[in-house]
Residue, then its C-alpha position, 0 to 999 in steps of 0.5 A: x401153813x407158813x406165815x404170810x404177814x405183810x408187815x408194812x400192811x399191818x402198820x398201815x392199817x394200825x395207823x389208820x385205826x389210830x388216826x381215823x378209828x375202827x370204821x375206816x379200818x374195817x372198810x380198808x380191811x375188806x379187800x385184805x380179807x377178800x384176797x385171803x379168802x379167794x386165794x387160799x383154798x386151804x384156809x377156805x376149806x378149814x374155815x368151812x369145815x369148822x363152821x359146818x361141824x359146829x352147825x351140825x353139833x349145835x343147830x340153831x347157832x347159824x340161820x343156815x348151813x355156813x357158806x362163803x358169807x360165814x367164812x368171810x365173817x370168820x376170817x374177818x373177825x380173825x383179822x380184826x382180832x389181830x388189831x386188838x392184839x396190837x392194841x392190847x400189847x400197846x396198852x391202847x385197848x379200852x379196858x372198860x370193854x373187857x370184863x372178867x368171869x371167875x377171876x376170884x379163883x386165881x386171885x385167891x390162889x395168888x393170895x395163898x402163894x399158889x401157882x398153876x397151869x393155864x391151858x388156852x386155845x387159839x381163839x379170841x384175844x389172849x394178849x388181853x388176858x396177859x396184859x390185864x392179868x398183870x394190871x388187875x390181878x397182878x398175876x405172874x404169867x409165863x406164856x409157852x410159845x412156839x414162834x417159828x411160824x410167826x416171827x414177823x408178827x411177833x417182831x411187830x408185838x415186840x416193837x409195840x412193847x419191848x418188855x412184852x417178850x420178857x414173859x414168853x418162853x420158847x418151847x420148840x426144844x423142851x428139855x429138863x432145864x425148861x421143866x425145872x424152870x417152870x417148876x420154880x415159877x409155879x412154886x413161887x406162885x406164878x402161872x404157866x400158860x400153854x395152848x392145848x389145841x395144836x399138835x406140834x408137827x410130826x409129834x406122836x404125843x397125842x390123844x384122840x378126843x371127840x370135838x364137835x362130833x368128830x375124833x380130833x387129835x390133841x397134844x398131851x403136853x398140858x396135862x403132863x405138865x400140870x401133873x409134873x408141877x402138881x398144880x391146878x389146871x385152869x382154862x383161860x379164854x378171852x372171847x368177843x362179846x357184844x361190847x368187847x371181850x370177856x376173860x373167863x377162868x374155868x378150873x378143869x382139874x385141881x390136880x392132874x393125876x396120871x397113874x402109871x397103870x392108867x396113864x393113857x386113860x387119864x390123859x384121854x379123860x383130861x383132854x376130853x374135859x378140855x375139848x368139852x369146855x372148848x365146845x362150850x366156848x365156841x358155841x358162845x362165840x362161833x367165829x372166835x375159833x382161829x385154827x385155819x388148818x385141817x384141825x381134825x386131820x393129821x396126815x403126818x401122823x398116819x402110820x407108815x406102810 
């Protein structure tokens, strides 16, 4: 779906939060969420598809089969997380409300001069990971982004912190020069962050995994990249808790090996490990999954007649 960012509205709600705090912000956010939910049938369908499949895969997470109430809560949490992204980039999010789990793994790698690949997902508030990584663990993180469908929101982030874009690398056209650049980053002890839960439009470089009991396409890029760079692959997530957020690091592979004769099987195995880890994460924080599209369906990847 194309971007629907209303920049003036974003700045208005951001100002309301700065002046009056989160309670009034949430009150003014209600009609915004309601309009999005009522006017966007694709968003409603995608949200309910995810919530209901999570309910079927993990009974007990919801008191009943998710419906419009749970869907509104899902979209509402996404909207509130956008505020936290702005606060994180502006350095205004209260850091005492952010905890870390298994940070020792990357701190040890930093001391040893070792870099790696962070595989992420579109859930929670990853901007907190980037900022806290610079402030607490002094990590050198380069985030691979595809910004063509979020240009207005990215301009908002850049206005809050003009330096925030220095560690973003556009990868819409990935070539040999980009690969060499990433190799140099990891060799110098830096980390490369790449999302593993969205397939680029019209891309055929996919592998099918089981996610929430249904076959789902995932991109192979993160595993090919980790294999080329000969480095660890670590899942990086930042999900809501009762008091704020928890940043968690989970090593998925110390080294991604893709033998030529079993390349397809190896890619499928690593992608399934990632999908299983994602399922554990969303089971802990069900409303933190922000892929508002037909995640399990790939109409553009259907074979032609």
